[in-house]
N, C-alpha and C positions, 0 to 999 in steps of 0.2 A: 261266087263260091269263095269260101275262106277256110282257114284252118279249123275253126270251131265246127263249121258245117260238115267238113270232111270227117272229123273225129266223131261228132255226135251221131252222124248218120251211117257210120261204119262203111264209108264209101270205098276205102282201100280194100277191105275184105270182100265187099260185094263186087267190086270191079274184078278182083283176082278170081272170084268164083263165077264170073259171067252173069251176075244177077242185077246189073244196072239196065235201065231202059236205054234206048238208043240216044235220047237227049241227054240223060245223065252221063253216059259214057263220053259223049262229045265234050261236054263241059268239063268233066274230070280230066280227060286227055289234054285239053287246052290248058288247064291249070297245071298239070304235070309238066308240060313243056316249059311253061313260064317259071315254075318253082321246083325244079327237080330235087334240090337238096332238102327242102321242106318235106316233100312227099316221102323221101327215103327215111327221114327222121320219124315221121308219123308211122310209117310201116314198121320200123324197128320197134317203136313204142307199143304198137298194137300187139306185136308178138310177145312182148314182155308182160303185157297185161292179161295174159291168159291164165287159166287155172285159178288157184286159190288167191293169188295176189290180185288178180283182176276182180275176183268176186269181193274181196275185202275192200278194194277201192270203190266199187259200185255201191256196196252196202253203206260204206262210210259217207259217200256223196249224198245219201238219203238221210244222214243223221243217225245211222244205226251202227251196230257193232257185229263183228264176226269172231267167233271163238272156235278154235280147232283143238279138240282133245284126242290124243292118240297114244293111249297107254301101251306099254309093251304087251304083245300078244293080242292087241285090239280089243274091241272094235274101235275104229276111228269115228268120232262124232263131230259133225260140223253144225254149229248153231248160229243162225243169223237173227238178230233182233232189230226190227225196223219200226220206228214210231209211226203210229197211225194218224196222228193229228199234229 
């Protein structure tokens, strides 16, 4: 188990929600014991990646763009453009 696997597989969120298998939980807990500061940093980062900021990062990782338009009085429009090829 490594930081990339933990982040990519959303292991912290799944662990906190009780959605890991018994084997995954044991591996995650062993990693947590060996690297407590790293896990806390990842958890803090996961919370900051929620909402539109997280969506913008995920769309950007696919080479796309996210535009949020929210004129006074609304409506708010969110447009994600992701390349197909």
